[in-house]
Residue frames relative to the residue before (quaternion, step in Angstrom):
aa qw qx qy qz dx dy dz
X 1.0000 0.0000 0.0000 0.0000 0.00 0.00 0.00
X 0.1904 -0.8331 0.5127 0.0826 3.52 -0.15 1.26
X 0.8227 0.2204 -0.0991 0.5145 3.56 0.70 -1.03
X 0.2020 -0.7344 0.6349 0.1295 3.52 -0.94 0.90
X 0.5487 -0.6125 0.4490 0.3494 3.53 -1.20 0.56
X 0.0770 -0.7824 0.6172 0.0332 3.51 -0.75 1.03
X 0.7563 0.2224 -0.1430 0.5984 3.57 1.21 -0.40
X 0.2721 -0.8044 0.5085 0.1423 3.58 -0.46 1.16
X 0.7465 0.3419 -0.2170 0.5280 3.66 0.82 -0.83
X 0.0304 0.8347 -0.5476 0.0503 3.57 0.10 1.30
X 0.3493 -0.7699 0.4577 0.2754 3.60 1.26 -0.35
X 0.4521 0.6930 -0.4543 0.3300 3.62 1.24 0.06
X 0.6865 0.4799 -0.2925 0.4613 3.60 1.17 -0.37
X 0.3937 0.7505 -0.4596 0.2655 3.54 1.26 0.03
X 0.6793 0.4849 -0.2984 0.4630 3.61 1.17 -0.50
X 0.6284 -0.5627 0.3410 0.4151 3.62 1.24 0.19
X 0.6327 0.4895 -0.3366 0.4968 3.58 1.25 0.24
X 0.1359 -0.7724 0.6137 0.0909 3.54 -1.30 0.31
X 0.4703 -0.6949 0.4713 0.2717 3.52 -1.14 0.60
X 0.3229 -0.7088 0.5934 0.2030 3.54 -1.12 0.75
X 0.7144 -0.4892 0.3250 0.3804 3.53 -1.32 0.30
X 0.6827 0.4637 -0.2832 0.4885 3.57 1.21 -0.47
X 0.6375 -0.5555 0.3220 0.4258 3.60 1.26 0.20
X 0.5795 0.5720 -0.4011 0.4197 3.61 1.16 -0.32
X 0.3259 -0.7316 0.5695 0.1847 3.52 -1.34 0.35
X 0.0535 -0.7868 0.6149 0.0007 3.54 -1.07 0.83
X 0.6010 -0.5474 0.4233 0.3999 3.52 -1.21 0.34
X 0.5444 -0.6343 0.4416 0.3259 3.55 -1.12 0.73
X 0.6634 0.4672 -0.3128 0.4938 3.58 1.28 -0.16
X 0.3939 0.7266 -0.4793 0.2952 3.61 1.18 0.27
X 0.6264 -0.5513 0.3998 0.3792 3.54 -1.22 0.52
X 0.6166 0.5539 -0.3454 0.4400 3.58 1.06 -0.69
X 0.6806 0.4576 -0.2926 0.4917 3.58 0.93 -0.85
X 0.6055 0.5469 -0.3635 0.4496 3.58 1.03 -0.66
X 0.6662 0.4878 -0.2966 0.4799 3.59 0.91 -0.90
X 0.6417 0.5306 -0.3037 0.4631 3.55 0.95 -0.86
X 0.6768 0.4891 -0.2876 0.4691 3.56 0.95 -0.84
X 0.6516 0.5092 -0.3217 0.4611 3.55 1.01 -0.77
X 0.6278 0.5091 -0.3323 0.4861 3.60 1.04 -0.70
X 0.6358 0.5256 -0.3083 0.4738 3.58 1.00 -0.86
X 0.6484 0.5018 -0.3160 0.4774 3.62 0.94 -0.83
X 0.6261 0.5332 -0.3269 0.4657 3.60 1.00 -0.79
X 0.6558 0.5026 -0.3048 0.4737 3.56 0.94 -0.91
X 0.6375 0.5093 -0.3226 0.4797 3.62 1.05 -0.72
X 0.6613 0.4967 -0.3215 0.4611 3.60 0.94 -0.79
X 0.6102 0.5184 -0.3444 0.4902 3.60 1.11 -0.63
X 0.6129 0.5474 -0.3423 0.4555 3.57 1.07 -0.71
X 0.6391 0.5163 -0.3127 0.4767 3.55 1.09 -0.79
X 0.6413 0.5134 -0.3142 0.4758 3.55 0.99 -0.83
X 0.6355 0.5272 -0.3251 0.4610 3.62 1.08 -0.67
X 0.5532 0.5943 -0.3945 0.4304 3.63 1.18 -0.20
X 0.5951 0.5618 -0.3584 0.4491 3.61 1.26 -0.38
X 0.5392 -0.5454 0.5064 0.3943 3.55 -1.33 0.21
X 0.0448 0.8021 -0.5880 0.0947 3.53 -0.68 1.21
X 0.5716 -0.5353 0.4627 0.4154 3.56 -1.16 0.38
X 0.5939 -0.6345 0.3628 0.3364 3.56 -0.93 0.94
X 0.6438 0.5224 -0.3372 0.4460 3.60 0.95 -0.82
X 0.6383 0.5073 -0.3135 0.4868 3.61 1.03 -0.74
X 0.6180 0.5550 -0.3285 0.4496 3.55 0.99 -0.88
X 0.6844 0.4829 -0.2883 0.4641 3.56 0.87 -1.00
X 0.6339 0.5200 -0.3356 0.4638 3.61 1.04 -0.71
X 0.6641 0.4915 -0.3113 0.4696 3.60 0.94 -0.81
X 0.6255 0.5225 -0.3412 0.4683 3.61 1.01 -0.71
X 0.6369 0.5156 -0.3224 0.4739 3.58 1.01 -0.75
X 0.6450 0.5110 -0.3118 0.4750 3.58 1.04 -0.82
X 0.6024 0.5538 -0.3573 0.4503 3.61 1.06 -0.69
X 0.6509 0.5003 -0.3141 0.4768 3.54 1.01 -0.85
X 0.6237 0.5316 -0.3409 0.4606 3.58 0.98 -0.80
X 0.6699 0.4916 -0.3155 0.4583 3.62 0.92 -0.85
X 0.6048 0.5276 -0.3644 0.4722 3.57 1.06 -0.61
X 0.6383 0.5077 -0.3139 0.4861 3.59 1.02 -0.79
X 0.6201 0.5244 -0.3444 0.4710 3.60 1.01 -0.73
X 0.6065 0.5429 -0.3491 0.4643 3.59 1.04 -0.76
X 0.6378 0.5342 -0.3200 0.4532 3.56 1.03 -0.83
X 0.6346 0.5233 -0.3257 0.4663 3.53 1.05 -0.80
X 0.6955 0.4648 -0.2904 0.4647 3.56 0.89 -0.88
X 0.6628 0.5178 -0.3031 0.4480 3.58 1.13 -0.65
X 0.7596 0.2552 -0.1575 0.5771 3.60 1.15 -0.48
X 0.3165 -0.7844 0.4968 0.1941 3.62 -0.06 1.23
X 0.7818 0.2956 -0.2280 0.4995 3.58 -0.82 0.96
X 0.6020 0.5557 -0.3585 0.4475 3.61 1.22 -0.35
X 0.0449 -0.8020 0.5949 0.0300 3.61 -0.95 0.78
X 0.0882 -0.7667 0.6353 0.0282 3.52 -1.17 0.80
X 0.7148 0.4422 -0.2704 0.4695 3.57 0.74 -1.00
X 0.0443 -0.8028 0.5936 -0.0354 3.52 -0.96 0.98
X 0.7582 -0.3782 0.2763 0.4536 3.55 -1.30 -0.03
X 0.5888 0.5840 -0.3677 0.4208 3.58 1.10 -0.62
X 0.6126 0.5361 -0.3400 0.4709 3.60 1.10 -0.71
X 0.6540 0.5139 -0.3048 0.4640 3.56 0.98 -0.88
X 0.6461 0.5271 -0.3155 0.4530 3.55 0.97 -0.86
X 0.6249 0.5248 -0.3384 0.4686 3.59 1.05 -0.66
X 0.6686 0.4747 -0.3102 0.4810 3.59 0.96 -0.77
X 0.6219 0.5333 -0.3408 0.4612 3.59 1.03 -0.76
X 0.6419 0.5182 -0.3285 0.4599 3.61 0.99 -0.77
X 0.6509 0.5127 -0.3081 0.4675 3.56 1.00 -0.84
X 0.6314 0.5327 -0.3176 0.4655 3.56 1.03 -0.86
X 0.6750 0.4896 -0.3004 0.4631 3.55 0.86 -0.94
X 0.6596 0.5253 -0.3122 0.4376 3.56 0.89 -0.94
X 0.7545 0.4047 -0.2276 0.4639 3.59 0.67 -1.08
X 0.6356 0.5186 -0.3411 0.4591 3.61 1.02 -0.67
X 0.5956 0.5847 -0.3575 0.4190 3.63 1.07 -0.61
X 0.6785 0.4937 -0.2965 0.4561 3.62 1.14 -0.53
X 0.6648 0.5411 -0.2805 0.4320 3.59 1.26 -0.26
X 0.4757 -0.6340 0.5082 0.3369 3.56 -1.13 0.58
X 0.6046 -0.5613 0.3994 0.3997 3.60 -1.14 0.51
X 0.4506 -0.6612 0.5223 0.2949 3.54 -1.14 0.60
X 0.1403 -0.7872 0.5959 0.0741 3.55 -0.95 0.89
X 0.7656 0.1755 -0.0968 0.6113 3.54 1.34 -0.16
X 0.5830 -0.5399 0.4471 0.4107 3.58 -1.21 0.28
X 0.2354 -0.7616 0.5779 0.1748 3.58 -1.11 0.50
X 0.4071 -0.6804 0.5624 0.2347 3.48 -1.30 0.59
X 0.5456 -0.5903 0.4637 0.3726 3.57 -1.13 0.58
X 0.5486 0.6130 -0.4399 0.3601 3.56 -0.83 0.87
X 0.3751 0.6742 -0.5844 0.2514 3.49 -1.29 -0.41
X 0.8036 -0.0970 0.1418 0.5698 3.54 -0.54 -1.25
X 0.6449 -0.5137 0.3843 0.4154 3.57 -1.24 0.32
X 0.6385 0.5344 -0.3236 0.4494 3.57 0.97 -0.84
X 0.6636 0.4918 -0.3064 0.4732 3.56 0.95 -0.91
X 0.6337 0.5270 -0.3358 0.4560 3.61 0.95 -0.81
X 0.6534 0.5047 -0.3041 0.4753 3.57 1.00 -0.82
X 0.6244 0.5291 -0.3300 0.4704 3.61 1.07 -0.68
X 0.6337 0.5102 -0.3196 0.4858 3.54 1.12 -0.72
X 0.6161 0.5151 -0.3557 0.4781 3.60 0.97 -0.67
X 0.6240 0.5303 -0.3301 0.4696 3.59 0.99 -0.82
X 0.6336 0.5446 -0.3183 0.4479 3.56 0.99 -0.88
X 0.7111 0.4531 -0.2796 0.4592 3.57 0.79 -0.97
X 0.6319 0.5030 -0.3326 0.4869 3.61 1.04 -0.71
X 0.6169 0.5437 -0.3377 0.4580 3.59 1.07 -0.73
X 0.6446 0.5119 -0.3183 0.4703 3.57 0.94 -0.87
X 0.6494 0.4951 -0.3282 0.4748 3.62 0.98 -0.74
X 0.6231 0.5223 -0.3370 0.4748 3.60 1.00 -0.81
X 0.6353 0.5296 -0.3223 0.4604 3.62 0.97 -0.85
X 0.6624 0.4928 -0.3111 0.4708 3.59 0.92 -0.89
X 0.6364 0.5301 -0.3173 0.4618 3.60 0.99 -0.74
X 0.6589 0.4935 -0.3035 0.4799 3.55 0.97 -0.84
X 0.6317 0.5203 -0.3245 0.4743 3.61 1.02 -0.81
X 0.6508 0.4976 -0.3239 0.4733 3.62 0.91 -0.82
X 0.6341 0.5183 -0.3255 0.4726 3.60 0.97 -0.79
X 0.6488 0.5283 -0.3136 0.4491 3.55 0.93 -0.91
X 0.6838 0.4830 -0.2898 0.4637 3.57 0.90 -0.90
X 0.7286 0.4531 -0.2449 0.4516 3.56 0.94 -0.80
X 0.8156 0.2724 -0.0631 0.5066 3.52 0.96 -0.98
X 0.2878 -0.7166 0.5641 0.2924 3.58 1.06 -0.73
X 0.6570 0.5693 -0.3336 0.3646 3.51 -1.15 -0.43
X 0.5373 0.5709 -0.4428 0.4350 3.58 1.13 0.47
X 0.4621 -0.6778 0.5109 0.2569 3.54 -0.88 1.01
X 0.4780 -0.7018 0.4434 0.2872 3.66 -0.59 1.09
X 0.6393 0.5092 -0.3630 0.4475 3.70 0.87 -0.70
X 0.5926 0.5705 -0.3776 0.4252 3.61 1.07 -0.53
X 0.6547 0.4910 -0.3051 0.4871 3.58 0.97 -0.89
X 0.6718 0.4942 -0.2953 0.4661 3.58 0.86 -0.96
X 0.6019 0.5651 -0.3673 0.4283 3.62 1.01 -0.73
X 0.6799 0.4777 -0.3055 0.4650 3.61 0.87 -0.90
X 0.6120 0.5378 -0.3579 0.4562 3.61 1.04 -0.67
X 0.6793 0.4832 -0.2800 0.4761 3.60 0.91 -0.94
X 0.6535 0.5355 -0.3116 0.4348 3.57 1.00 -0.87
X 0.6375 0.5066 -0.3518 0.4617 3.60 0.97 -0.70
X 0.6160 0.5233 -0.3463 0.4762 3.61 1.06 -0.73
X 0.6516 0.5295 -0.3113 0.4452 3.55 0.96 -0.89
X 0.6345 0.5281 -0.3273 0.4598 3.60 1.02 -0.82
X 0.6245 0.5319 -0.3364 0.4625 3.57 1.05 -0.75
X 0.6729 0.4834 -0.2922 0.4777 3.58 0.91 -0.95
X 0.6618 0.5053 -0.3181 0.4534 3.59 0.93 -0.80
X 0.5939 0.5476 -0.3817 0.4491 3.61 1.06 -0.55
X 0.6383 0.5132 -0.3128 0.4810 3.58 1.06 -0.79
X 0.6483 0.5199 -0.3099 0.4618 3.54 0.96 -0.95
X 0.6843 0.4963 -0.2879 0.4499 3.59 0.87 -0.93
X 0.5972 0.5343 -0.3757 0.4655 3.60 1.07 -0.52
X 0.6715 0.4776 -0.3040 0.4781 3.56 0.97 -0.81
X 0.6127 0.5500 -0.3499 0.4469 3.59 1.01 -0.76
X 0.7012 0.4581 -0.2481 0.4868 3.57 1.08 -0.77
X 0.5688 -0.6234 0.3718 0.3868 3.58 1.30 0.09
X 0.6263 0.5327 -0.3449 0.4528 3.59 1.26 0.19
X 0.4193 -0.6662 0.5489 0.2814 3.51 -1.33 -0.43
X 0.6726 -0.4437 0.3798 0.4545 3.53 -1.31 -0.06
X 0.3883 -0.6596 0.5843 0.2697 3.53 -1.22 0.53
X 0.2177 -0.8242 0.5124 0.1040 3.57 -0.32 1.25
X 0.4527 -0.6401 0.5578 0.2725 3.52 -1.19 0.72
X 0.2027 -0.7788 0.5860 0.0947 3.56 -0.82 0.99
X 0.3640 -0.7825 0.4671 0.1924 3.54 -0.26 1.30
X 0.7912 0.3013 -0.1351 0.5148 3.55 0.83 -0.98
X 0.2860 0.7812 -0.5154 0.2054 3.59 1.16 0.36
X 0.4655 -0.6575 0.5181 0.2874 3.60 -1.01 0.84
X 0.1657 -0.8043 0.5669 0.0661 3.51 -0.79 1.01
């Protein structure tokens, strides 16, 4: 990364285009910018979750994930550039295994909610799924998407689901169960 932004309001995007990391310009409505924006929104939602009181080990894991997402943004911003690799997936898999092992098996669907931290983790999960869909659309239309990047988002959404359950327990609560036959 040679140039850092020193001037934010450049006015070069006033025509509806934006610059990519390789110097090319694309429409702000392009699939690449959509995917980049969805990953950026996910990173911001994780930042909001990090405002909550969290166990230190979980906090460090989420901060590491934020850095990974910033790297993923770099991949999306520079076609053909890759950063995320199988080692990133392995780290998410290890976190999934670790945190899922502490949870009772699910016998019913759960609703987003419970504690504030859990609800925020569910928002992260849904934004992550949207980012994943955007990356898949980009991959189908344009190619040039690093396969570990797509898989990373899939694993991360699963992790956010698991973390929502963990955070409900950390707060002294439980999952909010969907009641199939609930009177409406």
